[in-house]
N, C-alpha and C positions, 0 to 999 in steps of 0.2 A: 320755154324751149331753150333757155340759155345754156343750161348744163348739157342738154342733149346735143345742141349744135357744137359745143366745145368738144364733147366726147367724140362726135363723128369726125370732126376735123382732125383731132389728135390720133384717132384710130387709123384714119387713112394715111396720115403722115408717118406714124410709127411703123406702118407696114413696110416701108422702104428701109432696107439695110444699107443706108447711105453713107458708108465709110468712104472717105475720099482717098484716092491713091491706090486702091486695091484693084488690080486688073480684072479680077473675077466679079467685082461689084460695080463695074462702070454703068451698067444698065440701071441698077438700083439707085445709084447716085444721080444719074440723069433723070430718072423717074421722079425723084424727090424734087429736083429743080423744076421740072415741068409742073408738078403739083403746086408748088409755091407760085409759079408764074400765073397759073389759072386762078388760084385763090385770090391773088392781088387784082386780077381783072374783075373777078366777081365783086371785089370791094370798090369797084368803079374808079380804079386808079389807072393811070397811063403807065404801061409796063414796058420796061426795056431789059433785055437779057444781054449782059455785057461779058464777053469772053475774057478769060484771065490767062496769065502766063503759066498757071499751074492746072489748067483745064478744070477749073471749078467755077462755073459761071456765077456771076453776081446777078441777083434779081433785084431790080429797082422798080418801085411803084411810086408814082408822083401825082400830086394834086397841087396846082399852082395856088399861091396865097392871094387873097384879095389885097388891094392896094394898102400898103402900110402895115400889113400883118407879117409877123415872123414865120419862119419855116421850122418845123419840128422833124428831126430825123429819128425814125424808130428802127432799131437794129436787132437782129437775131441771126441765127445760122441754122442751116438744114442738114449739115453733116453731123455724124456721130462717131464716137469711138467704137471699136469692135465690141460685140457682145461677149466675146470670149467663149468659154466652155458652156455649151447649152445645158449640160446636166446640173450646173450650179444655179440655174434659174428654176423657180417654182412654176413658171408658165412660159410659153413661147415668147421670147423677147420682142418679136415683131407682131404680136397680137396684143393690142391694148386690153388689159384684163383688170377688172375691178375686184379688189380683195380687201376686206376690212376697211372700206371707206377710202382706199387709195387706188390710183390707177398705175399699173405696172407695165413697163415696156422700155426698150432701149430708146433713149432720147425723150422719154415722157417728161422729164424735167429739163435736161440739158441737151438740146436747147429747143426742142420742138414744142415743149409746153409753153415756153416764152413766145415762140412764133405764133401759136394759135391764140395766145393771150392778146397779141397785137391785133389779130384778125377779129377777135370778139370785141375789143375796144372800138375798132373801126365800124363794126356793125352797130354798136350802141350809138356812136356818133351820128351815123346816117339815120338811124331810127329817130334820133332827137332833132333832126332837121339839118345836120351838117355843121361844119365849122369854117370860119373865114381864114383859119390858119393854113399855111402851106404844109403839106404832108409829104415826106420822103421816107418810104419804107425801104430799108437796105437789108437784104438777106444774103449772106455769103455761104460758100460751100466748102471751105477748107479750114475753118477756124481750129478744129481739133488737130490739124497737121501744121499749124503755125500761121495760117492765113497769108501765105506769100502772095497770092493773087490779089487780094484786097489791098495789101500794103503797097504793092507796085502800082495799082490803079490810083491810089491816093496820091502817089508821087507823079504819075504820068497825066492823070486827068482829075485834078482836085476839084474842078468845077462840078463834077458829077455829084459831089457829096456836100456842097455848100449848104449850111444850115445855121440857124441862130441858137437852137437848142438840140442837144443830142441825147436821146434816151437809149442806153445800152441795156437791153434786157438779157443778161447772161449772168445774173447773180441771184440773190434772194434774201429772205428774211432770216433773222436770228433764230426764229422758231416759228412753227405754224401759229398764225394768228397775231404775230408781232411785226407790224409794218416797219420796214428797215430800208434805209439808204446805205449803200456801200460807199465809203469815203476814200478808200485807198486800196491799191492792189500791189502785190509784190511783183517785181520783175523776175526774170528767170533765165536759166541757161542749162544746157545739157553738157556733161563732161564725161568722156570715156577715158579711163586710165588703165594702162596695161603694164605689168611688171614682168620682166624676164630675168632669169638667173642662171639657166643652164642651156646648153645647146639642144638638149632633149631630156626627157625624164630619165632618171637613173634608179637602179634597184635600191630600195630603202634598206635592205639588209646589208648591202655592200657599202653604201654611201650615206645612208641616213644618219644625221647627227652632225656631220661636217658639211655635207652638200647644202648650199643655200636653197631653202624651200620658198618658191615663188608665192605660194598661198600665204605662208607665214609672213613674208615680207609685205604683201599687200594688206593683210589684216592689221599688221602693226602700223602701216602707213595710214590706213583709214581711221585707226583709233586715235591718231593725233588730231583729228578733226572735231573731237569732243573732249571736254574736260571731265573730271570724275563725276560731276552732277549731270552730265549729258548735254551741257550747253555747247553750242557751236563755237569752234575755234578756227579762225583763219588769220594767220600772221599778218599784221598790218591793217586789220579791219576791226572796227569797233562793233562788237557783238553784244553790247550791254544796253541797248535801247529800251525805253519804257513806253508803254502805250498809255496815252492820256485821255482817250475817249471812253466809250461805253465798255464796261468790263466784260470778260468772258469767264463766268464762274467756273472754277475747277471741276465741280461735280457735273455741271452741264457739259463741259468739254469732254470729260471722261465718258459720259453717256453718248455724246455725238460721235466720238471717235471709236467707240466700242472697246475701250481699254479694259483688259481683263482684271478681275478682282485681285487685289494685292500687288498689281504691277504699278510702279511709280511713274508719274509724269516726269518728263525731262525738266531739269532746272532745280535750283536750290529753293529753300522755303520762301524766299521773297521774290522769286521769279514767277510771275503769273502767266497763265496760258496766252492771254492777249499780248503780253510782251514777246513771247516766244514765236507766235505765229503771225503777228501783224507789225512788229516794230524791230525785228532783228533778222539778219540773214540766217538761212537754214540750209543744211545739206542733208539730203536723203539718199541712202544707198538703194537705188531702185533695181539694180541687177548685179549679179556676181557670178562669175564662171571660172571654172578650171576643169578638173575631171569630174563628170557627173557621178553622184554617189553610187548609182547602180552599175557604173562602169569602173569603179575604183579597183586599182591593182596596187601591189606593194612597190610603189615608185615615188620618188621625190618629185613633186611637180616642177616643171621648168617655166611655166608661164601662168599668169592669173590676170583676170580683167574685172573691172567693175564699172557700172554706169552710175553716175552721180547726177542728181537734180539739185541745182542751186536756186534758191529763192532769195531775192534782194528787196528789202523794204523801201518804201518811199523815202526820198532824201539821200539815198545812196545811188551810185552809178554802177549799173550792172557790169559794164565792160571792165571798169577798174577793179571791181570786186572779183570778177572772173580771172583777171590777170594775177591778182594777189593769191587767189586760190591755186592757180597753176604753179606759181612760185613756191607756195607752201608745200605742195605735193613734191616738187622737185627737190626742195631743200630738206625734206624729211624722209625721203625714201631710205630704208635701212639696208645694211649689208652691201652697200655699193651696187645694189640691183639696178638694172637698166630700166628706165621708165619712159613711156610714151603717153602723151596726153593729147586728146582731140576734143574740140569744143564746137557747138553749133546751137542754133535757136536762141541766141542772146537777145533779150528784150528788156526794155527799161520799165521800172516801176511807175506807178501813176497815183496822183493825189487829186481828188475832186474838191472844188470849192462849193460848199453847200450854202453859202450866204447870198447867192444871187436870187433874183425874183423867180426864175423858173424852178430852181431847186426848192425854194420855200413853198411855191404853189404846189409842186408835186408832193412834197412832204405832207402838206395839209390835206391834199386829196387822198393820199394813202391812209393817213390817220382817220379821216372821215369814213373811208370805205370799210375800215376795220372797227369802227366805233370806238376808237382810242383817242386820247387827248393829244398825243404827240407821236411822231415817227422817230424811231431810234436811228442812230448812226453807228456803224461799225466798220472795221477793216476787213480785209479778205486776204488770206494767204495765197490765193490763186493769182494767175496772170491772164490778162486779156491784152495782147500786144496792140490790138486795134486802138485802145484808148489813147495811148501815147502818140500813135500816128495821127489820129484825128486832132488831138490837142495841139500837136505841132503844126498841122495844116490850117487849123481854125482856132487860133489862140483866144479869140473873143467869144467863141461859142461856149455856152454852159453845157457841161457834160454830167449826166446823172446815171448812176448804176443801181439797178434794182432787178427784181424778177421773181419767178415762181419757185426757185430752188431754195431749199432749207435743209438742215442737217439730216433729216430722215430720208431724203431723196436718194442717197447712196449713188450719186452720179458717178459714172465711169466704172461702176461695180455691177456684179450680178444683182438682179431684182431692183433695178432702178425704178423709182416711182415718183408720183406727184400727188399732192393733196388737191383735189379739184376746187376746193374752196379758195385756195391760193390763186388759182387762175381766175376764178370769178371775181374776187375782190380786187386783185391788181388790175384786171381789165376794166373794172368799174372806176378805179382811181385814174387810170390813164385816160379813159373816156371823159371823165369829169374834167381833167386837165385840158384836154383838147377842146372841150366845149366852152370853157370859161377863161382860159389864159389868153391874154392879149399883149404880153410884153410888159416892159417897165411902165 
């Protein structure tokens, strides 16, 4: 009944459109929180629902450790990103649907699949007679919106989250069937840049050619952020780092990213995908606006704006990199155009130490669950601000990142999916760890 139980849990949880912060979805978000609370009670944990400053309750499930035993914190989140345009989905995003061996639905992988993985691991532990370890299950509700509530709680009430080992299930394997620990995460920040050149748009026939075009100015400015090979350029920042861990083969990267035939990857010949996504800062232009194409008139634009997403690798300071990016933008704006820059959501990168006893035991359990000789280690270009917050609050705790997500999941995109064998195997590995780990 293992797969049937997992499917039923995930089906019920995916049915909630639990986007945090959307006034029209407050009931959906609250429903998901209530579902998690009841699920943890069914797992025979003592449950506490903790209010947060961002109205995204933290759900805590506890089992006290036996004398001398360590406590293991299991993390996931119940909120999701918006499903977007429903017509881009092949099936209803809130109805878990099996297709070609995968389960489709918003949050099926990120992060409800990881949440039900924890539940399945706890079921297996109970069926095996239990564990003397302390268990603390931490499920938050605003991770996709920055996790302000949990961050503030860690500062205000750090005793709530005290643990010797922290398992963050919000990552995944290099590929289906390849057990993997994530060893580092990039930090990140959001930047909005606006360029103004005219008091108002002016007729392109009367003034075009001499009147400063705000769109042209912004395009030229953004182009200074990449060299001719497409590598990131930020004045005063080293953007030449090399990845020294597991490689990310170029052909695999092309497939995972859905790069079109004939389109080149960013970087020169000796720049590998792992260098670009795990060891160097990166800037993505995630939004651009001026006059919409379907509203275009023969006028020189007076203003243009862009949203930039900055990613910062482990070993760099996000705030320093962000300050240097702002300086770069202001120093390179062309034509004397007026520039405004706004920043938010700055978070630091994270690096995990996989040499500790818990990480080694988890790696062995993952390899065993997959029938492999070893567990791979890789970086991640994503950000999980919680990791740095917990690392600062509990510097002696071991932190491990893993989970059911892998490149085919298409998290945050239409037709998000999960391979059920990933949930089964990772749950088995986590249960194995909880049943046999006793500390150093």
